[in-house]
Backbone bond lengths (Angstrom), bond angles and torsions (degrees), N, CA, C in turn:
res aa  C-N    CA-C-N  psi(-1)  N-CA   C-N-CA  omega(-1)  CA-C   N-CA-C  phi
1 M - - - 1.462 - - 1.531 109.87 -
2 T 1.327 116.08 134.32 1.458 120.33 177.80 1.516 110.20 -70.67
3 R 1.323 115.02 132.80 1.455 119.02 178.11 1.527 110.17 -73.13
4 R 1.323 116.19 153.77 1.463 121.47 -166.60 1.520 113.93 -69.99
5 L 1.323 118.66 -24.65 1.469 121.50 -179.79 1.530 110.86 -122.65
6 E 1.300 117.03 30.38 1.456 121.53 -173.44 1.528 112.40 -53.19
7 G 1.350 116.20 120.89 1.456 122.21 174.72 1.514 115.83 76.54
8 R 1.308 118.80 2.02 1.459 120.05 -177.94 1.534 110.98 -85.25
9 I 1.302 113.99 151.77 1.459 121.14 -177.35 1.519 108.39 -102.25
10 A 1.338 116.09 122.43 1.466 120.75 -175.83 1.520 110.96 -123.06
11 I 1.322 115.86 121.13 1.464 120.77 167.97 1.522 107.46 -86.36
12 V 1.329 116.14 126.04 1.462 121.62 175.28 1.521 107.66 -120.92
13 T 1.325 117.18 112.01 1.465 120.23 177.62 1.524 109.13 -88.73
14 G 1.322 115.83 154.54 1.455 119.03 -174.31 1.512 111.27 62.71
15 A 1.337 115.91 37.33 1.464 121.22 -174.14 1.514 112.88 -80.71
16 G 1.328 116.96 -8.65 1.453 119.93 174.55 1.513 110.44 -82.62
17 C 1.321 116.46 -161.09 1.449 120.60 179.84 1.520 108.09 -160.22
18 V 1.332 117.21 151.03 1.461 120.98 -176.96 1.520 112.59 -77.15
19 G 1.328 117.54 -6.21 1.456 120.84 178.55 1.506 110.07 -169.10
20 P 1.335 117.55 178.70 1.463 120.90 178.65 1.521 111.17 -63.10
21 G 1.320 116.26 145.13 1.463 120.14 177.20 1.511 112.80 119.26
22 W 1.328 114.23 -163.17 1.456 121.06 -170.62 1.521 111.94 -105.25
23 G 1.320 116.35 86.62 1.446 120.65 165.08 1.514 109.39 -76.31
24 N 1.329 116.95 166.55 1.463 120.56 -177.06 1.528 112.91 -60.41
25 G 1.336 116.78 -45.31 1.455 119.70 -177.03 1.508 112.74 -68.83
26 R 1.328 116.10 -44.65 1.469 119.83 179.13 1.523 110.70 -61.64
27 A 1.318 116.20 -46.32 1.462 119.95 -179.55 1.521 111.27 -62.20
28 T 1.327 117.01 -37.88 1.469 120.36 179.80 1.520 110.77 -66.03
29 A 1.322 117.33 -44.17 1.462 120.27 178.98 1.524 110.69 -59.11
30 V 1.322 116.91 -47.10 1.466 120.60 -177.89 1.522 110.98 -68.01
31 R 1.314 117.41 -43.77 1.473 120.63 -178.10 1.519 110.90 -64.62
32 F 1.326 117.14 -41.85 1.457 120.08 178.18 1.526 110.55 -63.92
33 A 1.327 116.93 -40.15 1.465 120.12 178.50 1.525 111.05 -63.59
34 E 1.330 116.75 -38.15 1.460 119.89 176.82 1.519 111.42 -59.23
35 E 1.326 115.99 -29.35 1.465 120.71 -179.69 1.526 112.59 -97.02
36 G 1.334 116.88 15.83 1.464 120.60 169.24 1.508 116.86 98.40
37 A 1.337 118.53 -1.20 1.465 119.82 179.44 1.526 110.64 -75.59
38 K 1.326 115.02 151.52 1.454 122.22 170.36 1.524 106.89 -97.55
39 I 1.317 116.68 129.59 1.456 121.70 -165.91 1.523 111.58 -105.93
40 F 1.324 115.77 128.33 1.461 122.81 169.12 1.514 105.47 -105.85
41 A 1.326 115.98 98.90 1.464 122.35 -170.02 1.520 110.23 -94.37
42 V 1.315 116.37 124.64 1.462 122.32 -172.03 1.527 109.89 -118.60
43 D 1.325 115.59 132.89 1.456 120.70 174.44 1.520 108.36 -158.14
44 L 1.319 116.47 160.50 1.459 121.36 177.89 1.526 111.50 -81.42
45 N 1.313 116.48 -27.58 1.462 122.65 -174.55 1.529 110.55 -106.47
46 P 1.329 118.12 112.99 1.468 119.52 -179.11 1.519 113.01 -61.75
47 D 1.342 117.52 -34.60 1.461 119.65 179.61 1.526 111.28 -64.65
48 A 1.331 116.10 -34.15 1.462 120.25 -178.55 1.523 112.00 -67.43
49 L 1.323 117.28 -23.52 1.462 121.65 -178.70 1.522 113.08 -82.90
50 E 1.327 117.76 -17.81 1.463 120.06 -170.92 1.528 112.15 -58.95
51 E 1.340 116.82 -48.78 1.465 119.38 -178.89 1.525 111.28 -67.31
52 T 1.336 116.77 -35.24 1.466 120.17 177.68 1.517 110.48 -62.11
53 I 1.315 116.24 -46.75 1.470 120.33 179.59 1.521 110.72 -62.53
54 E 1.334 116.38 -43.73 1.464 119.99 -179.48 1.525 111.49 -62.96
55 R 1.337 116.28 -46.65 1.467 119.44 -178.29 1.526 111.27 -65.77
56 T 1.326 116.72 -37.12 1.465 119.88 179.43 1.517 110.88 -65.75
57 R 1.304 116.76 -43.97 1.470 119.87 178.39 1.520 111.70 -67.18
58 N 1.325 117.51 -30.36 1.462 120.75 178.80 1.524 112.50 -65.57
59 V 1.333 116.99 -25.11 1.469 119.47 176.65 1.525 111.44 -95.04
60 G 1.337 115.70 11.41 1.462 120.29 178.09 1.500 114.47 83.63
61 G 1.321 117.04 16.71 1.459 120.37 -176.65 1.516 113.28 -88.79
62 E 1.306 115.25 155.67 1.465 122.38 174.63 1.521 108.01 -98.20
63 I 1.322 116.30 127.09 1.458 120.26 -175.68 1.518 110.15 -143.30
64 V 1.329 115.34 139.99 1.463 123.26 174.10 1.519 107.36 -122.10
65 G 1.313 117.60 127.00 1.451 121.51 176.88 1.518 111.48 -90.46
66 H 1.304 116.18 145.34 1.468 121.06 -179.76 1.525 108.43 -143.29
67 I 1.323 117.13 129.29 1.451 122.30 179.25 1.523 109.02 -92.08
68 C 1.331 116.16 128.12 1.462 119.83 -175.18 1.520 110.43 -156.77
69 D 1.318 115.80 137.00 1.462 122.10 167.15 1.515 106.91 -84.26
70 I 1.300 116.14 105.15 1.459 121.75 -170.98 1.522 112.29 -72.62
71 T 1.341 118.09 -5.82 1.461 121.17 175.69 1.526 112.29 -95.22
72 D 1.319 117.64 0.38 1.465 124.04 -178.55 1.523 108.75 -103.88
73 G 1.330 116.16 114.32 1.463 120.31 -174.51 1.512 113.60 -58.51
74 D 1.323 118.21 -43.40 1.463 121.11 179.55 1.523 111.07 -65.03
75 A 1.333 115.98 -40.36 1.462 119.85 179.99 1.525 111.29 -66.18
76 V 1.331 117.05 -38.55 1.465 120.33 178.91 1.530 110.53 -66.83
77 A 1.325 116.84 -42.30 1.469 120.07 177.68 1.521 110.56 -59.93
78 A 1.343 116.86 -42.24 1.463 120.86 179.12 1.523 110.65 -66.98
79 M 1.319 117.49 -36.13 1.461 121.33 178.78 1.519 111.30 -63.23
80 V 1.324 116.69 -46.21 1.464 120.08 -179.66 1.533 110.26 -65.57
81 R 1.327 117.04 -40.58 1.469 119.50 176.24 1.522 111.01 -60.40
82 A 1.328 116.62 -40.16 1.464 120.59 -179.82 1.529 110.91 -63.33
83 C 1.330 116.58 -38.99 1.467 119.77 177.14 1.524 110.98 -63.36
84 V 1.331 116.09 -46.59 1.462 120.04 -179.55 1.528 110.78 -65.52
85 D 1.319 116.55 -39.36 1.469 119.44 178.04 1.527 111.16 -61.23
86 H 1.317 116.56 -37.13 1.467 119.96 -176.81 1.524 112.50 -82.45
87 F 1.346 116.24 -46.13 1.459 120.01 -172.17 1.522 114.25 -106.35
88 G 1.347 117.52 -17.18 1.459 120.14 175.78 1.513 116.11 94.01
89 R 1.343 117.89 -13.26 1.451 120.51 -177.30 1.527 109.41 -166.90
90 V 1.329 115.87 175.44 1.471 121.93 171.91 1.525 107.11 -135.21
91 D 1.316 116.48 116.08 1.463 120.47 179.99 1.518 112.89 -98.81
92 I 1.327 115.59 -30.60 1.464 120.89 -175.14 1.524 108.61 -137.40
93 L 1.307 116.03 137.15 1.463 122.10 170.89 1.513 108.28 -123.94
94 V 1.329 116.24 124.84 1.460 121.14 173.40 1.522 107.73 -115.35
95 N 1.313 115.93 115.62 1.467 121.94 178.40 1.521 108.55 -93.20
96 N 1.329 115.03 108.23 1.455 119.04 -175.65 1.526 113.36 -121.76
97 V 1.320 118.14 3.00 1.465 120.39 178.92 1.523 109.29 -70.86
98 G 1.324 116.35 138.02 1.463 119.82 176.81 1.509 111.08 166.48
99 G 1.305 115.73 166.20 1.452 121.22 178.72 1.513 109.71 178.52
100 S 1.325 115.58 158.88 1.456 120.57 -173.16 1.519 111.85 -103.73
101 A 1.312 114.80 156.35 1.467 123.02 170.54 1.517 106.79 -133.61
102 K 1.316 116.87 136.51 1.466 119.97 -176.36 1.521 110.24 -76.21
103 G 1.324 114.84 156.13 1.451 119.88 173.07 1.511 114.31 124.42
104 G 1.326 115.09 148.78 1.451 122.53 171.11 1.514 110.04 -100.35
105 P 1.335 118.50 -178.19 1.467 121.29 -175.66 1.525 114.08 -58.09
106 A 1.319 117.90 -33.62 1.457 120.16 -174.85 1.521 113.42 -77.25
107 D 1.343 116.83 -25.56 1.458 118.29 -176.46 1.528 113.34 -118.47
108 M 1.304 117.87 6.33 1.464 121.67 175.69 1.524 109.04 -99.67
109 T 1.315 116.79 129.85 1.460 119.26 179.61 1.525 110.66 -71.30
110 E 1.300 115.62 157.07 1.466 120.63 178.90 1.521 110.91 -61.86
111 D 1.324 116.95 -35.54 1.459 120.72 179.29 1.521 111.40 -63.57
112 V 1.329 116.92 -42.81 1.466 119.97 178.48 1.525 110.31 -65.39
113 W 1.324 116.63 -42.47 1.472 119.94 176.77 1.528 110.88 -56.15
114 D 1.322 116.66 -49.70 1.467 120.54 -177.94 1.524 111.41 -61.56
115 K 1.321 116.28 -40.17 1.467 119.60 179.76 1.519 111.10 -66.50
116 Q 1.331 117.63 -36.80 1.458 120.67 176.74 1.529 111.45 -64.24
117 V 1.320 116.64 -42.08 1.463 120.50 178.17 1.528 110.23 -61.97
118 D 1.324 116.39 -44.83 1.461 119.94 179.79 1.526 111.25 -64.13
119 F 1.325 116.01 -47.29 1.458 121.53 -173.12 1.523 112.06 -67.64
120 N 1.313 116.55 -44.91 1.463 120.64 -172.24 1.522 114.86 -92.54
121 L 1.334 117.35 -26.68 1.467 120.17 -173.19 1.525 113.00 -119.27
122 K 1.323 117.11 -50.51 1.459 119.17 179.63 1.524 110.98 -59.70
123 S 1.320 117.02 -35.42 1.466 120.50 178.93 1.522 111.39 -58.54
124 V 1.327 117.12 -39.50 1.468 121.55 178.90 1.526 110.08 -68.00
125 Y 1.315 115.98 -43.71 1.470 120.47 177.35 1.528 111.22 -58.96
126 L 1.326 117.38 -45.58 1.458 120.70 -175.04 1.525 111.97 -65.88
127 T 1.316 117.89 -43.15 1.464 118.56 179.08 1.521 110.88 -66.76
128 C 1.328 116.67 -42.72 1.466 119.45 178.22 1.524 110.97 -63.20
129 R 1.301 117.06 -40.39 1.469 121.19 178.97 1.524 111.29 -55.00
130 N 1.321 116.96 -37.93 1.462 120.91 -176.03 1.528 113.85 -91.74
131 V 1.327 117.07 -26.35 1.463 119.92 -177.68 1.532 112.37 -89.77
132 L 1.314 117.49 -34.04 1.466 119.78 -175.58 1.537 113.83 -58.21
133 P 1.337 120.25 -42.15 1.467 118.02 177.64 1.534 113.09 -60.38
134 I 1.316 116.82 -33.05 1.468 120.70 177.86 1.519 109.90 -67.90
135 M 1.317 116.42 -47.02 1.464 120.16 179.89 1.517 111.67 -65.74
136 E 1.331 117.35 -36.83 1.464 120.36 177.32 1.523 110.76 -62.73
137 K 1.303 116.68 -41.68 1.466 120.80 177.98 1.519 110.88 -64.00
138 Q 1.334 116.31 -38.62 1.463 121.14 178.02 1.528 112.00 -73.20
139 Q 1.353 115.76 -21.14 1.469 122.97 -171.53 1.526 111.76 61.26
140 S 1.313 114.73 33.16 1.459 119.61 176.87 1.516 109.58 -165.27
141 G 1.328 115.04 152.05 1.457 120.31 176.73 1.515 110.94 159.52
142 A 1.321 115.00 156.80 1.458 121.27 177.26 1.521 108.74 -135.04
143 I 1.323 115.76 129.17 1.461 121.90 176.75 1.515 108.31 -115.73
144 V 1.322 115.89 131.19 1.459 121.91 175.75 1.524 107.58 -122.29
145 N 1.312 116.04 114.59 1.460 121.83 177.76 1.523 109.88 -98.71
146 T 1.322 116.12 145.01 1.463 120.86 -178.98 1.520 109.70 -102.66
147 S 1.317 115.70 120.34 1.461 121.54 175.81 1.525 108.15 -106.54
148 S 1.304 117.47 -144.52 1.465 123.32 179.52 1.517 108.33 -163.03
149 T 1.328 115.82 151.46 1.459 118.54 174.50 1.528 111.49 -63.06
150 S 1.327 117.25 -17.83 1.470 119.59 174.12 1.522 111.29 -64.25
151 G 1.320 117.25 -21.57 1.453 121.54 176.01 1.514 113.29 -82.09
152 M 1.337 117.00 -0.31 1.459 121.64 -178.97 1.525 113.09 -117.48
153 R 1.358 116.40 -28.83 1.457 119.43 -177.50 1.517 108.89 -162.36
154 W 1.338 116.16 170.48 1.461 122.12 173.34 1.531 107.97 -66.60
155 T 1.329 116.88 130.67 1.465 119.98 -177.36 1.522 112.73 -121.64
156 G 1.329 116.83 20.23 1.448 119.25 170.55 1.504 116.41 111.97
157 A 1.329 118.67 -4.49 1.462 120.60 -179.39 1.519 109.63 -147.94
158 A 1.326 115.61 144.96 1.464 120.44 176.22 1.523 108.87 -76.52
159 Q 1.301 116.09 107.14 1.465 122.56 178.42 1.523 107.08 -144.15
160 S 1.319 114.39 68.73 1.462 121.15 -167.55 1.519 112.54 -62.58
161 A 1.320 118.12 -39.87 1.465 120.00 -178.76 1.518 110.82 -68.55
162 Y 1.310 116.75 -41.45 1.468 120.83 178.31 1.523 110.30 -62.95
163 A 1.331 116.10 -46.84 1.464 120.27 -179.96 1.523 110.95 -60.64
164 A 1.332 116.37 -44.33 1.464 120.34 -177.96 1.522 111.69 -65.51
165 T 1.321 116.37 -43.65 1.465 118.82 -177.70 1.521 111.82 -71.47
166 K 1.319 117.57 -35.12 1.463 119.38 178.48 1.527 111.52 -71.68
167 A 1.339 116.87 -32.66 1.466 119.19 171.84 1.521 110.07 -64.62
168 A 1.325 116.38 -39.19 1.461 120.80 179.92 1.524 111.71 -64.46
169 V 1.330 117.40 -34.50 1.469 120.52 177.90 1.525 110.32 -60.13
170 I 1.312 117.06 -41.48 1.469 120.56 179.57 1.523 110.66 -62.05
171 Q 1.318 117.85 -47.22 1.464 120.48 -178.37 1.522 111.58 -71.33
172 F 1.324 116.92 -38.68 1.470 120.63 174.47 1.526 109.99 -54.35
173 S 1.322 116.12 -45.51 1.468 120.74 -178.13 1.521 111.52 -62.89
174 K 1.320 116.87 -39.80 1.461 120.14 179.85 1.531 111.28 -63.98
175 V 1.327 116.11 -44.80 1.466 120.09 -177.92 1.529 110.53 -65.29
176 V 1.317 116.76 -45.27 1.470 120.00 179.97 1.529 110.39 -66.10
177 A 1.328 116.76 -35.91 1.463 120.27 178.98 1.526 111.77 -59.76
178 V 1.326 116.00 -44.46 1.468 119.37 -179.97 1.525 110.72 -68.36
179 E 1.329 116.22 -41.43 1.461 120.25 -178.86 1.527 111.84 -61.15
180 Y 1.322 116.55 -37.36 1.470 119.91 -172.27 1.526 113.96 -105.44
181 A 1.316 118.10 5.42 1.461 120.29 -177.76 1.525 112.08 -59.42
182 A 1.319 117.08 -43.39 1.464 120.47 -178.38 1.525 112.55 -73.82
183 K 1.322 116.51 -6.75 1.461 121.74 -179.84 1.525 112.48 -101.81
184 G 1.327 115.35 9.84 1.461 119.72 175.41 1.508 115.45 83.72
185 V 1.327 117.09 12.49 1.464 121.16 -176.88 1.525 109.43 -112.14
186 R 1.321 115.69 127.95 1.463 120.82 176.02 1.528 109.70 -104.23
187 V 1.330 116.37 143.04 1.469 121.94 -179.42 1.519 108.79 -134.60
188 N 1.313 116.39 121.32 1.459 121.77 179.94 1.529 110.12 -137.60
189 T 1.319 115.51 173.45 1.457 121.27 -176.14 1.519 110.33 -130.43
190 V 1.323 115.67 136.61 1.459 121.89 167.69 1.526 107.41 -98.89
191 V 1.320 115.83 134.62 1.466 121.30 -176.76 1.528 108.98 -120.23
192 P 1.326 117.50 89.18 1.465 119.30 179.30 1.522 111.42 -72.88
193 G 1.322 114.68 147.01 1.457 121.00 173.23 1.515 110.32 -96.04
194 Q 1.312 116.84 -145.05 1.456 120.82 -173.11 1.520 110.44 -88.15
195 L 1.320 113.65 80.87 1.457 121.97 -179.16 1.523 110.52 -83.22
196 H 1.327 115.37 160.06 1.461 119.98 172.27 1.525 108.18 -96.07
197 T 1.313 114.56 88.95 1.454 122.32 174.67 1.528 108.24 -108.69
198 P 1.336 118.48 168.87 1.472 119.87 179.00 1.526 113.82 -57.69
199 M 1.330 117.69 -16.96 1.451 121.16 177.91 1.539 111.95 -61.31
200 V 1.329 116.93 -28.48 1.464 120.26 -179.47 1.521 110.25 -59.94
201 E 1.327 115.85 -52.00 1.460 119.79 -179.11 1.525 111.90 -72.29
202 A 1.315 117.34 -37.71 1.459 120.76 -172.20 1.523 113.34 -75.77
203 R 1.343 117.75 -32.18 1.459 118.80 -172.03 1.521 114.10 -139.67
204 L 1.314 117.62 -48.29 1.459 119.74 -167.28 1.522 113.45 -67.87
205 A 1.331 117.60 -37.21 1.469 119.19 -179.45 1.522 110.88 -61.52
206 G 1.317 116.47 -37.55 1.456 119.97 177.90 1.508 112.99 -68.32
207 Q 1.335 116.49 -33.35 1.463 121.03 -179.66 1.521 112.22 -73.59
208 R 1.327 116.64 -35.40 1.460 119.31 -164.77 1.521 115.48 -122.68
209 A 1.316 119.11 -16.18 1.460 119.60 -174.32 1.518 111.52 -135.70
210 G 1.314 117.56 25.59 1.454 120.65 178.51 1.507 113.78 59.91
211 G 1.325 116.93 26.26 1.457 121.53 -179.23 1.510 114.54 87.60
212 D 1.329 118.02 -0.34 1.464 121.97 -178.63 1.530 109.23 -85.59
213 V 1.328 115.66 96.68 1.463 120.86 -176.13 1.528 111.20 -62.71
214 D 1.353 116.69 -43.97 1.465 119.49 -178.17 1.527 111.65 -62.39
215 A 1.333 116.57 -38.17 1.468 119.58 178.96 1.517 111.18 -65.25
216 L 1.322 116.63 -42.05 1.459 119.25 179.20 1.517 111.17 -65.90
217 L 1.326 117.45 -42.81 1.460 120.15 178.86 1.525 111.26 -61.22
218 A 1.329 116.60 -38.87 1.463 119.86 178.64 1.523 111.34 -66.19
219 Q 1.324 117.00 -40.46 1.465 120.75 177.72 1.522 110.84 -61.25
220 R 1.314 115.66 -44.72 1.463 120.17 -177.49 1.522 111.37 -68.85
221 L 1.332 115.65 -42.16 1.461 119.71 -178.84 1.521 111.76 -62.21
222 A 1.327 116.69 -35.33 1.464 120.99 -178.14 1.524 112.38 -63.29
223 R 1.319 117.84 -20.36 1.470 121.17 -178.77 1.531 112.57 -87.83
224 I 1.317 118.90 -7.70 1.467 121.82 -168.51 1.524 110.56 -103.12
225 P 1.333 119.32 111.99 1.460 121.58 -178.32 1.530 114.38 -58.04
226 L 1.324 118.47 -33.63 1.462 119.39 -179.13 1.526 112.68 -68.67
227 G 1.336 117.47 -18.04 1.445 119.93 173.62 1.508 116.16 85.92
228 F 1.320 117.33 9.01 1.461 120.77 173.62 1.519 107.99 -148.89
229 M 1.333 115.88 159.33 1.459 120.61 177.95 1.515 110.34 -99.52
230 G 1.317 115.38 134.43 1.446 119.99 171.84 1.523 110.13 -77.81
231 D 1.330 115.18 -175.70 1.454 120.18 175.37 1.521 109.21 -140.59
232 G 1.311 116.57 -166.77 1.459 119.82 -175.00 1.513 114.51 -59.85
233 R 1.322 117.53 -23.88 1.467 120.05 179.29 1.530 111.73 -66.69
234 D 1.325 116.44 -29.38 1.467 119.42 177.25 1.524 110.86 -70.46
235 T 1.324 116.39 -40.21 1.468 120.18 173.39 1.514 110.15 -61.68
236 A 1.327 116.33 -43.61 1.465 121.09 -177.98 1.524 111.83 -61.95
237 N 1.318 117.47 -40.43 1.459 119.92 -179.79 1.525 111.73 -66.06
238 A 1.328 116.78 -36.61 1.469 119.62 175.92 1.526 110.46 -66.93
239 A 1.331 116.61 -42.83 1.465 120.13 178.03 1.520 111.12 -63.58
240 L 1.325 116.51 -38.31 1.467 120.60 178.19 1.524 110.74 -59.89
241 F 1.311 117.04 -47.11 1.460 119.95 178.23 1.524 111.25 -57.98
242 L 1.327 117.04 -48.23 1.461 120.69 -176.86 1.528 112.00 -66.41
243 A 1.318 117.62 -29.06 1.466 120.86 179.81 1.525 112.47 -82.42
244 S 1.321 117.11 -17.90 1.462 121.36 -173.50 1.532 111.77 -88.42
245 D 1.330 115.04 169.81 1.459 120.51 177.67 1.523 112.50 -69.14
246 E 1.322 117.86 -14.55 1.458 120.40 175.78 1.533 111.02 -63.04
247 A 1.333 115.65 -22.85 1.471 120.75 179.27 1.527 110.93 -104.26
248 R 1.315 117.43 28.98 1.470 121.25 -174.08 1.531 113.00 -60.59
249 F 1.346 116.89 -24.44 1.471 121.05 -178.15 1.527 111.08 -107.02
250 I 1.321 116.02 22.01 1.462 121.06 -177.12 1.523 109.32 -122.80
251 T 1.326 115.92 118.50 1.462 120.59 174.72 1.521 108.87 -153.97
252 G 1.321 115.56 152.98 1.452 120.81 177.68 1.513 114.50 72.61
253 T 1.325 116.80 26.36 1.467 119.31 -179.32 1.518 109.62 -139.45
254 E 1.335 116.16 -173.04 1.454 119.64 -175.45 1.521 111.33 -142.89
255 I 1.318 114.77 153.12 1.461 122.36 172.24 1.523 107.49 -111.75
256 V 1.330 115.50 123.84 1.465 121.17 178.42 1.525 108.40 -92.04
257 V 1.323 116.05 125.40 1.464 122.42 -176.46 1.526 107.26 -116.99
258 D 1.339 116.10 84.44 1.470 118.02 -170.00 1.529 114.68 -145.63
259 G 1.328 117.67 12.21 1.461 119.43 178.79 1.511 114.26 64.78
260 G 1.331 116.83 19.51 1.464 121.26 178.38 1.512 114.66 92.52
261 M 1.343 117.36 4.68 1.466 120.47 -173.34 1.521 112.62 -58.90
262 T 1.330 118.69 -47.04 1.455 119.64 -175.22 1.524 112.82 -75.17
263 A 1.331 117.43 -9.70 1.460 120.37 176.22 1.521 112.41 -80.89
264 R 1.334 116.54 -12.14 1.457 120.61 -178.66 1.538 110.40 -81.21
265 C 1.338 115.11 156.39 1.460 120.44 176.81 1.521 112.48 -88.36
266 D 1.345 117.46 -23.98 1.464 119.63 -176.40 1.516 111.43 -106.57
């Protein structure tokens, strides 16, 4: 059986992870490799890429790691050139860089706000700015941007900049999808909910539960109708579908991966 992404070149940003396990970017790199894609894995932290590279090679995948500050326009342009120089083209772009900062407008500093905008939204703009001309020339390509259910509704914590920027990612994707539809490029969004990724232990428990990981996991689990938490592999499977030819008639929309959380009223 032909694998779903056989021979395609995929840039995955945020392909590292803050700890061992299945973060969204790491899981996407490995899952895409399982389906035949060649992976250009991008992260700011070289140590974070090590497990991703190892796991990808363990499934027989071809992967190249690249260190890049995805909020730096020159660095992003150089990253995309490096991918094309190595692989010759870009068929898939997965934008997975992002992260939250607590606070509402009154207690969040302007510096934190600006960094959230750069990290969660400008990063998506910069990669698309550099990849879209390549895909337009090819007359083919698929872009999958990663948002969050925080961009759709209140999810239990005041994180106004994160919520605003993740909502913007969804609308950005819709506008770009319509603009580039006639050029053979599809653009969609994956919207993960409250998954159990290494981010819970590394950052979120300290932000929201005084460092009590079990308390935070219990709070998050209580919101999920399916009764269990997914992880980065669930995000990866949604991204795989959107990047594959199975989604050839799908653009300008999103898949919510949240166990039914955003469908609830409470």
